mmCIF file of the N, C-alpha and C atoms, coordinates in Angstrom:
data_MODEL
# 
_entry.id   MODEL 
# 
loop_
_atom_site.group_PDB 
_atom_site.id 
_atom_site.type_symbol 
_atom_site.label_atom_id 
_atom_site.label_alt_id 
_atom_site.label_comp_id 
_atom_site.label_asym_id 
_atom_site.label_entity_id 
_atom_site.label_seq_id 
_atom_site.pdbx_PDB_ins_code 
_atom_site.Cartn_x 
_atom_site.Cartn_y 
_atom_site.Cartn_z 
_atom_site.occupancy 
_atom_site.B_iso_or_equiv 
_atom_site.pdbx_formal_charge 
_atom_site.auth_seq_id 
_atom_site.auth_comp_id 
_atom_site.auth_asym_id 
_atom_site.auth_atom_id 
_atom_site.pdbx_PDB_model_num 
ATOM 1   N N  . PRO A 1 1  ? 36.916 -47.281 6.569   1.00 0.00 ? 1  PRO A N  1 
ATOM 2   C CA . PRO A 1 1  ? 35.770 -46.375 6.271   1.00 0.00 ? 1  PRO A CA 1 
ATOM 3   C C  . PRO A 1 1  ? 36.149 -45.053 5.593   1.00 0.00 ? 1  PRO A C  1 
ATOM 4   N N  . TYR A 1 2  ? 37.438 -44.669 5.742   1.00 0.00 ? 2  TYR A N  1 
ATOM 5   C CA . TYR A 1 2  ? 37.837 -43.500 5.023   1.00 0.00 ? 2  TYR A CA 1 
ATOM 6   C C  . TYR A 1 2  ? 38.668 -43.844 3.793   1.00 0.00 ? 2  TYR A C  1 
ATOM 7   N N  . PRO A 1 3  ? 38.559 -42.924 2.820   1.00 0.00 ? 3  PRO A N  1 
ATOM 8   C CA . PRO A 1 3  ? 39.380 -43.289 1.490   1.00 0.00 ? 3  PRO A CA 1 
ATOM 9   C C  . PRO A 1 3  ? 40.846 -43.023 1.736   1.00 0.00 ? 3  PRO A C  1 
ATOM 10  N N  . GLU A 1 4  ? 41.663 -43.782 1.049   1.00 0.00 ? 4  GLU A N  1 
ATOM 11  C CA . GLU A 1 4  ? 43.106 -43.673 1.193   1.00 0.00 ? 4  GLU A CA 1 
ATOM 12  C C  . GLU A 1 4  ? 43.619 -42.371 0.533   1.00 0.00 ? 4  GLU A C  1 
ATOM 13  N N  . ASP A 1 5  ? 42.962 -41.989 -0.559  1.00 0.00 ? 5  ASP A N  1 
ATOM 14  C CA . ASP A 1 5  ? 43.523 -40.727 -1.221  1.00 0.00 ? 5  ASP A CA 1 
ATOM 15  C C  . ASP A 1 5  ? 43.022 -39.450 -0.389  1.00 0.00 ? 5  ASP A C  1 
ATOM 16  N N  . PRO A 1 6  ? 43.982 -38.469 -0.347  1.00 0.00 ? 6  PRO A N  1 
ATOM 17  C CA . PRO A 1 6  ? 43.669 -37.285 0.428   1.00 0.00 ? 6  PRO A CA 1 
ATOM 18  C C  . PRO A 1 6  ? 42.608 -36.461 -0.263  1.00 0.00 ? 6  PRO A C  1 
ATOM 19  N N  . ALA A 1 7  ? 42.138 -35.513 0.393   1.00 0.00 ? 7  ALA A N  1 
ATOM 20  C CA . ALA A 1 7  ? 41.031 -34.614 -0.161  1.00 0.00 ? 7  ALA A CA 1 
ATOM 21  C C  . ALA A 1 7  ? 41.799 -33.663 -1.198  1.00 0.00 ? 7  ALA A C  1 
ATOM 22  N N  . VAL A 1 8  ? 41.098 -33.355 -2.241  1.00 0.00 ? 8  VAL A N  1 
ATOM 23  C CA . VAL A 1 8  ? 41.696 -32.562 -3.245  1.00 0.00 ? 8  VAL A CA 1 
ATOM 24  C C  . VAL A 1 8  ? 41.099 -31.171 -3.051  1.00 0.00 ? 8  VAL A C  1 
ATOM 25  N N  . TYR A 1 9  ? 42.064 -30.267 -2.853  1.00 0.00 ? 9  TYR A N  1 
ATOM 26  C CA . TYR A 1 9  ? 41.786 -28.872 -2.605  1.00 0.00 ? 9  TYR A CA 1 
ATOM 27  C C  . TYR A 1 9  ? 41.901 -28.073 -3.884  1.00 0.00 ? 9  TYR A C  1 
ATOM 28  N N  . LYS A 1 10 ? 40.878 -27.488 -4.396  1.00 0.00 ? 10 LYS A N  1 
ATOM 29  C CA . LYS A 1 10 ? 40.802 -26.629 -5.590  1.00 0.00 ? 10 LYS A CA 1 
ATOM 30  C C  . LYS A 1 10 ? 40.679 -25.226 -5.165  1.00 0.00 ? 10 LYS A C  1 
ATOM 31  N N  . PRO A 1 11 ? 41.601 -24.283 -5.344  1.00 0.00 ? 11 PRO A N  1 
ATOM 32  C CA . PRO A 1 11 ? 41.504 -22.953 -4.942  1.00 0.00 ? 11 PRO A CA 1 
ATOM 33  C C  . PRO A 1 11 ? 40.536 -22.239 -5.878  1.00 0.00 ? 11 PRO A C  1 
ATOM 34  N N  . LEU A 1 12 ? 39.779 -21.224 -5.258  1.00 0.00 ? 12 LEU A N  1 
ATOM 35  C CA . LEU A 1 12 ? 38.875 -20.513 -6.105  1.00 0.00 ? 12 LEU A CA 1 
ATOM 36  C C  . LEU A 1 12 ? 39.533 -19.550 -6.953  1.00 0.00 ? 12 LEU A C  1 
ATOM 37  N N  . SER A 1 13 ? 38.964 -19.431 -8.195  1.00 0.00 ? 13 SER A N  1 
ATOM 38  C CA . SER A 1 13 ? 39.522 -18.390 -9.118  1.00 0.00 ? 13 SER A CA 1 
ATOM 39  C C  . SER A 1 13 ? 39.179 -16.989 -8.605  1.00 0.00 ? 13 SER A C  1 
ATOM 40  N N  . GLN A 1 14 ? 39.853 -15.979 -9.193  1.00 0.00 ? 14 GLN A N  1 
ATOM 41  C CA . GLN A 1 14 ? 39.578 -14.574 -8.873  1.00 0.00 ? 14 GLN A CA 1 
ATOM 42  C C  . GLN A 1 14 ? 38.118 -14.183 -9.156  1.00 0.00 ? 14 GLN A C  1 
ATOM 43  N N  . GLU A 1 15 ? 37.651 -14.741 -10.334 1.00 0.00 ? 15 GLU A N  1 
ATOM 44  C CA . GLU A 1 15 ? 36.199 -14.477 -10.679 1.00 0.00 ? 15 GLU A CA 1 
ATOM 45  C C  . GLU A 1 15 ? 35.215 -14.963 -9.662  1.00 0.00 ? 15 GLU A C  1 
ATOM 46  N N  . GLU A 1 16 ? 35.513 -16.198 -9.271  1.00 0.00 ? 16 GLU A N  1 
ATOM 47  C CA . GLU A 1 16 ? 34.574 -16.846 -8.232  1.00 0.00 ? 16 GLU A CA 1 
ATOM 48  C C  . GLU A 1 16 ? 34.653 -16.104 -6.929  1.00 0.00 ? 16 GLU A C  1 
ATOM 49  N N  . LEU A 1 17 ? 35.818 -15.670 -6.537  1.00 0.00 ? 17 LEU A N  1 
ATOM 50  C CA . LEU A 1 17 ? 35.971 -14.949 -5.234  1.00 0.00 ? 17 LEU A CA 1 
ATOM 51  C C  . LEU A 1 17 ? 35.226 -13.579 -5.423  1.00 0.00 ? 17 LEU A C  1 
ATOM 52  N N  . GLN A 1 18 ? 35.384 -12.882 -6.521  1.00 0.00 ? 18 GLN A N  1 
ATOM 53  C CA . GLN A 1 18 ? 34.757 -11.621 -6.675  1.00 0.00 ? 18 GLN A CA 1 
ATOM 54  C C  . GLN A 1 18 ? 33.171 -11.777 -6.780  1.00 0.00 ? 18 GLN A C  1 
ATOM 55  N N  . ARG A 1 19 ? 32.785 -12.855 -7.357  1.00 0.00 ? 19 ARG A N  1 
ATOM 56  C CA . ARG A 1 19 ? 31.278 -13.158 -7.457  1.00 0.00 ? 19 ARG A CA 1 
ATOM 57  C C  . ARG A 1 19 ? 30.735 -13.381 -6.063  1.00 0.00 ? 19 ARG A C  1 
ATOM 58  N N  . ILE A 1 20 ? 31.449 -14.157 -5.224  1.00 0.00 ? 20 ILE A N  1 
ATOM 59  C CA . ILE A 1 20 ? 30.977 -14.457 -3.904  1.00 0.00 ? 20 ILE A CA 1 
ATOM 60  C C  . ILE A 1 20 ? 30.961 -13.143 -3.038  1.00 0.00 ? 20 ILE A C  1 
ATOM 61  N N  . LYS A 1 21 ? 31.942 -12.308 -3.154  1.00 0.00 ? 21 LYS A N  1 
ATOM 62  C CA . LYS A 1 21 ? 32.036 -11.040 -2.437  1.00 0.00 ? 21 LYS A CA 1 
ATOM 63  C C  . LYS A 1 21 ? 30.867 -10.099 -2.909  1.00 0.00 ? 21 LYS A C  1 
ATOM 64  N N  . ASN A 1 22 ? 30.643 -10.063 -4.187  1.00 0.00 ? 22 ASN A N  1 
ATOM 65  C CA . ASN A 1 22 ? 29.535 -9.276  -4.624  1.00 0.00 ? 22 ASN A CA 1 
ATOM 66  C C  . ASN A 1 22 ? 28.207 -9.730  -4.154  1.00 0.00 ? 22 ASN A C  1 
ATOM 67  N N  . GLU A 1 23 ? 28.006 -11.098 -4.080  1.00 0.00 ? 23 GLU A N  1 
ATOM 68  C CA . GLU A 1 23 ? 26.769 -11.641 -3.537  1.00 0.00 ? 23 GLU A CA 1 
ATOM 69  C C  . GLU A 1 23 ? 26.579 -11.332 -2.053  1.00 0.00 ? 23 GLU A C  1 
ATOM 70  N N  . LYS A 1 24 ? 27.699 -11.448 -1.376  1.00 0.00 ? 24 LYS A N  1 
ATOM 71  C CA . LYS A 1 24 ? 27.633 -11.029 0.131   1.00 0.00 ? 24 LYS A CA 1 
ATOM 72  C C  . LYS A 1 24 ? 27.267 -9.526  0.273   1.00 0.00 ? 24 LYS A C  1 
ATOM 73  N N  . LYS A 1 25 ? 27.853 -8.704  -0.489  1.00 0.00 ? 25 LYS A N  1 
ATOM 74  C CA . LYS A 1 25 ? 27.626 -7.294  -0.444  1.00 0.00 ? 25 LYS A CA 1 
ATOM 75  C C  . LYS A 1 25 ? 26.160 -6.973  -0.793  1.00 0.00 ? 25 LYS A C  1 
ATOM 76  N N  . GLN A 1 26 ? 25.600 -7.585  -1.828  1.00 0.00 ? 26 GLN A N  1 
ATOM 77  C CA . GLN A 1 26 ? 24.228 -7.438  -2.195  1.00 0.00 ? 26 GLN A CA 1 
ATOM 78  C C  . GLN A 1 26 ? 23.264 -7.910  -1.162  1.00 0.00 ? 26 GLN A C  1 
ATOM 79  N N  . LYS A 1 27 ? 23.534 -8.990  -0.535  1.00 0.00 ? 27 LYS A N  1 
ATOM 80  C CA . LYS A 1 27 ? 22.684 -9.485  0.522   1.00 0.00 ? 27 LYS A CA 1 
ATOM 81  C C  . LYS A 1 27 ? 22.672 -8.560  1.757   1.00 0.00 ? 27 LYS A C  1 
ATOM 82  N N  . GLN A 1 28 ? 23.912 -8.135  2.075   1.00 0.00 ? 28 GLN A N  1 
ATOM 83  C CA . GLN A 1 28 ? 24.042 -7.141  3.147   1.00 0.00 ? 28 GLN A CA 1 
ATOM 84  C C  . GLN A 1 28 ? 23.289 -5.839  2.831   1.00 0.00 ? 28 GLN A C  1 
ATOM 85  N N  . ASN A 1 29 ? 23.360 -5.365  1.653   1.00 0.00 ? 29 ASN A N  1 
ATOM 86  C CA . ASN A 1 29 ? 22.638 -4.085  1.269   1.00 0.00 ? 29 ASN A CA 1 
ATOM 87  C C  . ASN A 1 29 ? 21.183 -4.340  1.286   1.00 0.00 ? 29 ASN A C  1 
ATOM 88  N N  . GLU A 1 30 ? 20.670 -5.498  0.872   1.00 0.00 ? 30 GLU A N  1 
ATOM 89  C CA . GLU A 1 30 ? 19.254 -5.744  0.843   1.00 0.00 ? 30 GLU A CA 1 
ATOM 90  C C  . GLU A 1 30 ? 18.803 -5.821  2.331   1.00 0.00 ? 30 GLU A C  1 
ATOM 91  N N  . ARG A 1 31 ? 19.558 -6.418  3.208   1.00 0.00 ? 31 ARG A N  1 
ATOM 92  C CA . ARG A 1 31 ? 19.184 -6.475  4.648   1.00 0.00 ? 31 ARG A CA 1 
ATOM 93  C C  . ARG A 1 31 ? 19.101 -5.135  5.237   1.00 0.00 ? 31 ARG A C  1 
ATOM 94  N N  . LYS A 1 32 ? 20.114 -4.207  4.879   1.00 0.00 ? 32 LYS A N  1 
ATOM 95  C CA . LYS A 1 32 ? 20.131 -2.848  5.465   1.00 0.00 ? 32 LYS A CA 1 
ATOM 96  C C  . LYS A 1 32 ? 18.876 -2.073  4.858   1.00 0.00 ? 32 LYS A C  1 
ATOM 97  N N  . GLN A 1 33 ? 18.624 -2.312  3.590   1.00 0.00 ? 33 GLN A N  1 
ATOM 98  C CA . GLN A 1 33 ? 17.487 -1.632  3.000   1.00 0.00 ? 33 GLN A CA 1 
ATOM 99  C C  . GLN A 1 33 ? 16.172 -2.013  3.613   1.00 0.00 ? 33 GLN A C  1 
ATOM 100 N N  . LYS A 1 34 ? 16.030 -3.367  3.901   1.00 0.00 ? 34 LYS A N  1 
ATOM 101 C CA . LYS A 1 34 ? 14.793 -3.868  4.585   1.00 0.00 ? 34 LYS A CA 1 
ATOM 102 C C  . LYS A 1 34 ? 14.670 -3.230  5.949   1.00 0.00 ? 34 LYS A C  1 
ATOM 103 N N  . ILE A 1 35 ? 15.770 -3.108  6.707   1.00 0.00 ? 35 ILE A N  1 
ATOM 104 C CA . ILE A 1 35 ? 15.672 -2.475  8.079   1.00 0.00 ? 35 ILE A CA 1 
ATOM 105 C C  . ILE A 1 35 ? 15.215 -1.069  7.929   1.00 0.00 ? 35 ILE A C  1 
ATOM 106 N N  . THR A 1 36 ? 15.806 -0.380  6.969   1.00 0.00 ? 36 THR A N  1 
ATOM 107 C CA . THR A 1 36 ? 15.359 1.101   6.902   1.00 0.00 ? 36 THR A CA 1 
ATOM 108 C C  . THR A 1 36 ? 13.983 1.225   6.535   1.00 0.00 ? 36 THR A C  1 
ATOM 109 N N  . GLU A 1 37 ? 13.461 0.359   5.622   1.00 0.00 ? 37 GLU A N  1 
ATOM 110 C CA . GLU A 1 37 ? 12.038 0.386   5.216   1.00 0.00 ? 37 GLU A CA 1 
ATOM 111 C C  . GLU A 1 37 ? 11.177 0.128   6.373   1.00 0.00 ? 37 GLU A C  1 
ATOM 112 N N  . ASN A 1 38 ? 11.553 -0.848  7.224   1.00 0.00 ? 38 ASN A N  1 
ATOM 113 C CA . ASN A 1 38 ? 10.778 -1.124  8.462   1.00 0.00 ? 38 ASN A CA 1 
ATOM 114 C C  . ASN A 1 38 ? 10.737 0.064   9.402   1.00 0.00 ? 38 ASN A C  1 
ATOM 115 N N  . ARG A 1 39 ? 11.673 0.812   9.400   1.00 0.00 ? 39 ARG A N  1 
ATOM 116 C CA . ARG A 1 39 ? 11.798 1.947   10.405  1.00 0.00 ? 39 ARG A CA 1 
ATOM 117 C C  . ARG A 1 39 ? 11.211 3.268   9.746   1.00 0.00 ? 39 ARG A C  1 
ATOM 118 N N  . LYS A 1 40 ? 10.847 3.229   8.553   1.00 0.00 ? 40 LYS A N  1 
ATOM 119 C CA . LYS A 1 40 ? 10.362 4.529   7.925   1.00 0.00 ? 40 LYS A CA 1 
ATOM 120 C C  . LYS A 1 40 ? 9.109  5.041   8.604   1.00 0.00 ? 40 LYS A C  1 
ATOM 121 N N  . HIS A 1 41 ? 8.251  4.142   9.051   1.00 0.00 ? 41 HIS A N  1 
ATOM 122 C CA . HIS A 1 41 ? 7.011  4.545   9.759   1.00 0.00 ? 41 HIS A CA 1 
ATOM 123 C C  . HIS A 1 41 ? 7.276  5.302   11.114  1.00 0.00 ? 41 HIS A C  1 
ATOM 124 N N  . LEU A 1 42 ? 8.517  5.155   11.555  1.00 0.00 ? 42 LEU A N  1 
ATOM 125 C CA . LEU A 1 42 ? 8.864  5.716   12.867  1.00 0.00 ? 42 LEU A CA 1 
ATOM 126 C C  . LEU A 1 42 ? 9.457  7.126   12.610  1.00 0.00 ? 42 LEU A C  1 
ATOM 127 N N  . SER A 1 43 ? 9.529  7.653   11.380  1.00 0.00 ? 43 SER A N  1 
ATOM 128 C CA . SER A 1 43 ? 10.195 8.910   11.225  1.00 0.00 ? 43 SER A CA 1 
ATOM 129 C C  . SER A 1 43 ? 9.372  10.007  11.800  1.00 0.00 ? 43 SER A C  1 
ATOM 130 N N  . SER A 1 44 ? 8.065  9.902   12.015  1.00 0.00 ? 44 SER A N  1 
ATOM 131 C CA . SER A 1 44 ? 7.282  10.927  12.598  1.00 0.00 ? 44 SER A CA 1 
ATOM 132 C C  . SER A 1 44 ? 7.223  10.879  14.083  1.00 0.00 ? 44 SER A C  1 
ATOM 133 N N  . VAL A 1 45 ? 7.864  9.831   14.700  1.00 0.00 ? 45 VAL A N  1 
ATOM 134 C CA . VAL A 1 45 ? 7.750  9.619   16.068  1.00 0.00 ? 45 VAL A CA 1 
ATOM 135 C C  . VAL A 1 45 ? 9.043  10.052  16.795  1.00 0.00 ? 45 VAL A C  1 
ATOM 136 N N  . ARG A 1 46 ? 8.912  10.722  17.927  1.00 0.00 ? 46 ARG A N  1 
ATOM 137 C CA . ARG A 1 46 ? 10.023 11.176  18.608  1.00 0.00 ? 46 ARG A CA 1 
ATOM 138 C C  . ARG A 1 46 ? 10.243 10.328  19.796  1.00 0.00 ? 46 ARG A C  1 
ATOM 139 N N  . VAL A 1 47 ? 11.514 9.768   20.007  1.00 0.00 ? 47 VAL A N  1 
ATOM 140 C CA . VAL A 1 47 ? 11.780 8.972   21.063  1.00 0.00 ? 47 VAL A CA 1 
ATOM 141 C C  . VAL A 1 47 ? 12.586 9.718   22.126  1.00 0.00 ? 47 VAL A C  1 
ATOM 142 N N  . VAL A 1 48 ? 11.996 9.921   23.331  1.00 0.00 ? 48 VAL A N  1 
ATOM 143 C CA . VAL A 1 48 ? 12.687 10.678  24.331  1.00 0.00 ? 48 VAL A CA 1 
ATOM 144 C C  . VAL A 1 48 ? 13.720 9.710   25.080  1.00 0.00 ? 48 VAL A C  1 
ATOM 145 N N  . GLN A 1 49 ? 13.120 8.618   25.525  1.00 0.00 ? 49 GLN A N  1 
ATOM 146 C CA . GLN A 1 49 ? 14.018 7.615   26.094  1.00 0.00 ? 49 GLN A CA 1 
ATOM 147 C C  . GLN A 1 49 ? 13.517 6.274   25.567  1.00 0.00 ? 49 GLN A C  1 
ATOM 148 N N  . ARG A 1 50 ? 14.316 5.340   25.567  1.00 0.00 ? 50 ARG A N  1 
ATOM 149 C CA . ARG A 1 50 ? 13.926 4.022   24.936  1.00 0.00 ? 50 ARG A CA 1 
ATOM 150 C C  . ARG A 1 50 ? 12.932 3.308   25.929  1.00 0.00 ? 50 ARG A C  1 
ATOM 151 N N  . ASN A 1 51 ? 13.049 3.568   27.168  1.00 0.00 ? 51 ASN A N  1 
ATOM 152 C CA . ASN A 1 51 ? 12.190 2.784   28.126  1.00 0.00 ? 51 ASN A CA 1 
ATOM 153 C C  . ASN A 1 51 ? 11.069 3.707   28.643  1.00 0.00 ? 51 ASN A C  1 
ATOM 154 N N  . LEU A 1 52 ? 10.841 4.839   28.036  1.00 0.00 ? 52 LEU A N  1 
ATOM 155 C CA . LEU A 1 52 ? 9.829  5.801   28.519  1.00 0.00 ? 52 LEU A CA 1 
ATOM 156 C C  . LEU A 1 52 ? 8.726  5.881   27.386  1.00 0.00 ? 52 LEU A C  1 
ATOM 157 N N  . VAL A 1 53 ? 7.451  5.739   27.830  1.00 0.00 ? 53 VAL A N  1 
ATOM 158 C CA . VAL A 1 53 ? 6.346  5.718   26.849  1.00 0.00 ? 53 VAL A CA 1 
ATOM 159 C C  . VAL A 1 53 ? 5.276  6.728   27.412  1.00 0.00 ? 53 VAL A C  1 
ATOM 160 N N  . PHE A 1 54 ? 4.827  7.646   26.518  1.00 0.00 ? 54 PHE A N  1 
ATOM 161 C CA . PHE A 1 54 ? 3.798  8.567   26.907  1.00 0.00 ? 54 PHE A CA 1 
ATOM 162 C C  . PHE A 1 54 ? 2.491  8.024   26.200  1.00 0.00 ? 54 PHE A C  1 
ATOM 163 N N  . VAL A 1 55 ? 1.402  7.933   27.066  1.00 0.00 ? 55 VAL A N  1 
ATOM 164 C CA . VAL A 1 55 ? 0.147  7.446   26.568  1.00 0.00 ? 55 VAL A CA 1 
ATOM 165 C C  . VAL A 1 55 ? -0.747 8.692   26.629  1.00 0.00 ? 55 VAL A C  1 
ATOM 166 N N  . VAL A 1 56 ? -1.348 8.928   25.400  1.00 0.00 ? 56 VAL A N  1 
ATOM 167 C CA . VAL A 1 56 ? -2.183 10.137  25.247  1.00 0.00 ? 56 VAL A CA 1 
ATOM 168 C C  . VAL A 1 56 ? -3.583 9.602   25.108  1.00 0.00 ? 56 VAL A C  1 
ATOM 169 N N  . GLY A 1 57 ? -4.552 10.194  25.888  1.00 0.00 ? 57 GLY A N  1 
ATOM 170 C CA . GLY A 1 57 ? -5.924 9.816   25.742  1.00 0.00 ? 57 GLY A CA 1 
ATOM 171 C C  . GLY A 1 57 ? -6.397 8.775   26.709  1.00 0.00 ? 57 GLY A C  1 
ATOM 172 N N  . LEU A 1 58 ? -5.589 8.538   27.683  1.00 0.00 ? 58 LEU A N  1 
ATOM 173 C CA . LEU A 1 58 ? -5.986 7.510   28.720  1.00 0.00 ? 58 LEU A CA 1 
ATOM 174 C C  . LEU A 1 58 ? -6.970 8.135   29.729  1.00 0.00 ? 58 LEU A C  1 
ATOM 175 N N  . SER A 1 59 ? -8.048 7.483   30.015  1.00 0.00 ? 59 SER A N  1 
ATOM 176 C CA . SER A 1 59 ? -8.989 8.048   31.013  1.00 0.00 ? 59 SER A CA 1 
ATOM 177 C C  . SER A 1 59 ? -8.357 8.142   32.381  1.00 0.00 ? 59 SER A C  1 
ATOM 178 N N  . GLN A 1 60 ? -8.870 9.107   33.240  1.00 0.00 ? 60 GLN A N  1 
ATOM 179 C CA . GLN A 1 60 ? -8.281 9.304   34.542  1.00 0.00 ? 60 GLN A CA 1 
ATOM 180 C C  . GLN A 1 60 ? -8.376 8.259   35.481  1.00 0.00 ? 60 GLN A C  1 
ATOM 181 N N  . ARG A 1 61 ? -9.468 7.425   35.368  1.00 0.00 ? 61 ARG A N  1 
ATOM 182 C CA . ARG A 1 61 ? -9.562 6.305   36.325  1.00 0.00 ? 61 ARG A CA 1 
ATOM 183 C C  . ARG A 1 61 ? -8.654 5.245   36.019  1.00 0.00 ? 61 ARG A C  1 
ATOM 184 N N  . LEU A 1 62 ? -8.130 5.129   34.852  1.00 0.00 ? 62 LEU A N  1 
ATOM 185 C CA . LEU A 1 62 ? -7.128 4.102   34.523  1.00 0.00 ? 62 LEU A CA 1 
ATOM 186 C C  . LEU A 1 62 ? -5.710 4.570   34.764  1.00 0.00 ? 62 LEU A C  1 
ATOM 187 N N  . ALA A 1 63 ? -5.570 5.885   34.807  1.00 0.00 ? 63 ALA A N  1 
ATOM 188 C CA . ALA A 1 63 ? -4.239 6.525   34.850  1.00 0.00 ? 63 ALA A CA 1 
ATOM 189 C C  . ALA A 1 63 ? -3.584 6.357   36.221  1.00 0.00 ? 63 ALA A C  1 
ATOM 190 N N  . ASP A 1 64 ? -2.352 6.069   36.255  1.00 0.00 ? 64 ASP A N  1 
ATOM 191 C CA . ASP A 1 64 ? -1.557 5.962   37.526  1.00 0.00 ? 64 ASP A CA 1 
ATOM 192 C C  . ASP A 1 64 ? -0.278 6.773   37.302  1.00 0.00 ? 64 ASP A C  1 
ATOM 193 N N  . PRO A 1 65 ? 0.002  7.680   38.216  1.00 0.00 ? 65 PRO A N  1 
ATOM 194 C CA . PRO A 1 65 ? 1.113  8.627   38.044  1.00 0.00 ? 65 PRO A CA 1 
ATOM 195 C C  . PRO A 1 65 ? 2.429  7.852   37.943  1.00 0.00 ? 65 PRO A C  1 
ATOM 196 N N  . GLU A 1 66 ? 2.508  6.683   38.440  1.00 0.00 ? 66 GLU A N  1 
ATOM 197 C CA . GLU A 1 66 ? 3.733  5.915   38.376  1.00 0.00 ? 66 GLU A CA 1 
ATOM 198 C C  . GLU A 1 66 ? 3.697  5.071   37.181  1.00 0.00 ? 66 GLU A C  1 
# 
């Protein structure tokens, strides 16, 4: 079921390696840019603690001090 001749390995040229590296860098930069764009609307929000949320305007009958 397997061929008798061994697999042929063709090393990548320097241009191909450089092109692949540039593509990876570009994808990574696009990903970082997308993350920063998603967080821009949070620039006016102040985070005191990650697990602490302040609710403003909640009626007293719904409010619980805990």
